[in-house]
C-alpha positions as CSV (number, residue, x, y, z in Angstrom):
1,X,-44.2,-28.8,165.5
2,X,-42.6,-32.0,164.1
3,X,-44.0,-32.7,160.6
4,X,-44.3,-36.3,159.3
5,X,-42.2,-37.6,156.5
6,X,-43.4,-36.8,153.0
7,X,-43.1,-40.5,151.8
8,X,-43.4,-43.9,153.4
9,X,-41.4,-47.1,153.5
10,X,-43.7,-48.6,150.9
11,X,-42.8,-45.7,148.5
12,X,-39.1,-46.5,149.0
13,X,-39.7,-50.2,148.3
14,X,-41.6,-49.4,145.2
15,X,-38.7,-47.2,144.0
16,X,-36.1,-49.9,144.7
17,X,-38.4,-52.7,143.3
18,X,-37.9,-54.9,146.4
19,X,-38.8,-55.0,150.1
20,X,-36.4,-53.6,152.7
21,X,-34.4,-56.2,154.5
22,X,-32.2,-56.5,157.6
23,X,-31.6,-53.1,159.2
24,X,-32.8,-51.1,156.1
25,X,-36.3,-50.3,157.6
26,X,-34.5,-48.6,160.6
27,X,-32.2,-46.6,158.3
28,X,-35.2,-45.8,156.0
29,X,-37.2,-44.1,158.8
30,X,-34.3,-41.7,159.5
31,X,-33.6,-41.2,155.9
32,X,-37.2,-40.4,155.1
33,X,-37.2,-37.6,157.7
34,X,-33.9,-36.2,156.4
35,X,-35.1,-36.3,152.8
36,X,-38.4,-34.6,153.7
37,X,-36.5,-31.9,155.6
38,X,-34.4,-31.2,152.5
39,X,-37.4,-31.0,150.3
40,X,-39.2,-28.6,152.7
41,X,-36.1,-26.5,153.0
42,X,-35.7,-26.2,149.3
43,X,-39.4,-25.4,148.6
44,X,-40.2,-23.5,151.8
45,X,-43.4,-25.5,151.9
46,X,-44.8,-27.8,154.6
47,X,-47.0,-29.8,152.3
48,X,-48.6,-31.7,155.2
49,X,-52.2,-30.8,156.0
50,X,-52.2,-28.4,159.1
51,X,-55.3,-27.1,160.8
52,X,-55.4,-24.0,162.9
53,X,-52.0,-22.7,162.1
54,X,-51.4,-19.1,163.4
55,X,-49.2,-16.6,161.8
56,X,-48.6,-12.9,162.5
57,X,-47.8,-10.6,159.5
58,X,-47.0,-7.0,159.2
59,X,-49.8,-4.9,157.7
60,X,-49.5,-2.6,154.7
61,X,-51.3,0.2,153.0
62,X,-52.9,-2.1,150.5
63,X,-55.9,-4.5,150.7
64,X,-54.0,-7.8,150.2
65,X,-51.9,-10.0,152.4
66,X,-50.2,-13.2,151.3
67,X,-50.0,-16.3,153.4
68,X,-46.8,-18.4,153.2
69,X,-48.2,-22.0,153.2
70,X,-50.2,-23.4,150.3
71,X,-52.7,-24.6,149.4
72,X,-54.9,-22.6,151.8
73,X,-58.0,-24.6,152.6
74,X,-59.7,-22.3,155.2
75,X,-59.1,-19.0,156.9
76,X,-60.5,-19.3,160.4
77,X,-60.0,-15.8,161.7
78,X,-58.2,-12.5,161.0
79,X,-57.3,-10.1,163.8
80,X,-55.7,-6.6,163.4
81,X,-54.0,-5.5,166.6
82,X,-56.0,-8.0,168.6
83,X,-59.4,-6.9,167.1
84,X,-61.1,-9.6,165.1
85,X,-62.5,-8.7,161.7
86,X,-66.0,-9.8,160.7
87,X,-65.9,-12.8,158.3
88,X,-67.5,-10.8,155.6
89,X,-64.8,-8.2,155.8
90,X,-62.2,-10.3,154.0
91,X,-61.9,-13.0,151.3
92,X,-59.3,-15.7,150.7
93,X,-58.3,-18.2,148.1
94,X,-56.1,-21.3,147.8
95,X,-53.2,-19.3,146.6
96,X,-52.9,-17.6,150.0
97,X,-54.4,-14.2,149.1
98,X,-56.3,-12.6,151.9
99,X,-58.1,-9.4,150.7
100,X,-60.2,-6.8,152.4
101,X,-63.5,-6.6,150.6
102,X,-65.8,-4.7,152.9
103,X,-66.2,-1.0,153.7
104,X,-66.7,-2.1,157.3
105,X,-63.0,-3.1,157.3
106,X,-62.0,0.6,157.0
107,X,-59.1,1.8,159.2
108,X,-58.4,5.4,160.1
109,X,-54.8,5.5,161.2
110,X,-53.2,8.4,163.1
111,X,-50.3,6.8,164.8
112,X,-48.4,5.0,161.9
113,X,-47.9,8.0,159.6
114,X,-48.7,11.3,161.3
115,X,-48.4,10.5,165.0
116,X,-51.3,10.8,167.4
117,X,-53.3,14.0,167.2
118,X,-53.8,15.7,170.6
119,X,-57.5,15.1,170.5
120,X,-57.2,11.3,170.0
121,X,-56.1,9.8,173.3
122,X,-53.3,7.3,172.9
123,X,-53.2,7.6,169.1
124,X,-54.5,4.0,168.6
125,X,-55.9,3.0,165.3
126,X,-59.7,2.4,165.4
127,X,-61.7,0.0,163.3
128,X,-64.6,1.8,161.9
129,X,-68.0,0.2,161.1
130,X,-70.3,1.8,158.6
131,X,-69.7,4.9,156.5
132,X,-66.1,6.1,155.9
133,X,-65.1,9.2,157.9
134,X,-64.3,12.5,156.4
135,X,-60.8,12.8,155.0
136,X,-59.6,15.4,157.5
137,X,-58.1,15.4,161.0
138,X,-59.8,16.7,164.1
139,X,-60.6,20.4,164.3
140,X,-57.5,22.4,165.1
141,X,-55.3,19.4,164.5
142,X,-51.9,19.9,163.0
143,X,-52.6,16.7,161.0
144,X,-55.0,17.8,158.3
145,X,-54.9,14.5,156.4
146,X,-55.3,11.0,157.6
147,X,-55.0,7.5,156.2
148,X,-58.5,6.4,155.3
149,X,-60.1,3.6,153.3
150,X,-59.7,-0.2,153.3
151,X,-56.1,-1.2,154.2
152,X,-54.2,-3.4,156.5
153,X,-53.3,-0.4,158.6
154,X,-49.7,0.1,157.6
155,X,-46.5,-1.8,158.2
156,X,-46.5,-1.2,161.9
157,X,-49.8,-3.1,162.4
158,X,-49.7,-6.8,163.4
159,X,-52.2,-9.0,161.6
160,X,-52.8,-12.4,163.1
161,X,-54.3,-15.0,160.8
162,X,-55.4,-18.5,161.8
163,X,-55.7,-20.7,158.8
164,X,-55.7,-24.3,157.5
165,X,-53.3,-25.3,154.8
166,X,-51.6,-28.2,153.1
167,X,-52.5,-31.3,151.0
168,X,-54.8,-34.0,152.2
169,X,-52.6,-36.3,150.1
170,X,-48.9,-35.4,149.4
171,X,-48.4,-34.8,145.6
172,X,-47.0,-37.8,143.8
173,X,-43.9,-36.0,142.4
174,X,-43.0,-34.9,146.0
175,X,-43.4,-38.4,147.2
176,X,-41.3,-39.7,144.3
177,X,-38.5,-37.2,145.0
178,X,-38.3,-38.1,148.7
179,X,-38.5,-41.9,148.1
180,X,-35.8,-41.6,145.3
181,X,-33.4,-39.8,147.7
182,X,-33.8,-42.5,150.3
183,X,-33.5,-45.3,147.7
184,X,-30.3,-43.9,146.4
185,X,-28.9,-43.9,150.0
186,X,-29.9,-47.5,150.7
187,X,-28.3,-48.6,147.4
188,X,-24.9,-47.9,149.1
189,X,-24.1,-50.2,152.0
190,X,-24.1,-48.6,155.5
191,X,-21.4,-49.6,157.9
192,X,-17.7,-50.1,158.1
193,X,-16.0,-49.8,154.8
194,X,-12.4,-50.6,153.9
195,X,-10.2,-49.1,151.2
196,X,-6.8,-50.4,150.3
197,X,-4.4,-48.1,148.5
198,X,-1.0,-49.5,147.9
199,X,0.3,-50.6,151.3
200,X,-2.3,-48.5,153.2
201,X,-5.6,-49.6,154.5
202,X,-8.2,-47.2,155.6
203,X,-11.4,-48.1,157.5
204,X,-14.4,-45.7,158.0
205,X,-18.1,-45.7,158.6
206,X,-20.6,-44.3,156.2
207,X,-23.6,-42.9,158.0
208,X,-27.0,-42.9,156.5
209,X,-28.0,-39.5,154.9
210,X,-24.6,-38.0,155.2
211,X,-24.3,-37.2,151.4
212,X,-28.1,-36.9,150.7
213,X,-28.7,-34.0,148.2
214,X,-31.3,-32.9,145.8
215,X,-30.4,-33.5,142.2
216,X,-30.8,-31.0,139.5
217,X,-33.7,-33.1,138.1
218,X,-35.2,-33.3,141.5
219,X,-35.1,-29.5,141.9
220,X,-36.8,-29.1,138.5
221,X,-39.6,-31.3,139.6
222,X,-40.0,-29.3,142.9
223,X,-39.7,-25.8,141.4
224,X,-43.4,-25.5,140.8
225,X,-43.9,-25.8,144.6
226,X,-41.0,-23.5,145.6
227,X,-41.6,-20.3,147.4
228,X,-38.6,-18.2,146.7
229,X,-39.9,-15.2,148.7
230,X,-43.2,-13.9,150.0
231,X,-44.5,-10.6,151.1
232,X,-47.7,-8.7,151.5
233,X,-48.8,-6.6,148.6
234,X,-48.1,-3.0,149.6
235,X,-50.2,0.1,148.9
236,X,-48.9,3.7,149.0
237,X,-50.3,6.0,151.7
238,X,-53.2,8.1,150.5
């Protein structure tokens, strides 16, 4: 998916204090994409409003998963190993937390920890609805204890979440950083440059965006959006 630039030509013109002229609008379009890519790479955030994004996470033995893109504006569906959870089984917030909140989202897991008991064909985890089962394995089983209670069914489970995220309007400090990077590039002429040193003359071409970098000040401004790492909150097997 190609994401749009995080700032527009008008933002660059506002930063420069003048309209773009000659070939500058052509360069600016490419520079805006490059600057936006650098900001996204540094923050690990998309920023742009995205609907119906699908992600598959590993489960855990806790009740919380954390989505990578913020802010979360809606969680459309949650499926565990292909089985959809009822909407009342989980809750979410703008910070990307998806929590199991209902006793109906109780998993009894045989295959992830203990292996499949002989009396359970295939050893597949089963979503239970209603009262929690007794905390014991099948009669005669060599697996006397089982994982029971609300959890995301362990690290081997695949949890697919469809959700909406991003800003309806890109935050001003993000726009300013992208526009500033582009304005700094446009302040240096693009084209064939000549340098004379003694009796030597060197000609070369400066390409737009070649030396574009985030400044320390820019990084400070973006740090509040930065996702250094993310993982699901884990719970220990019971």
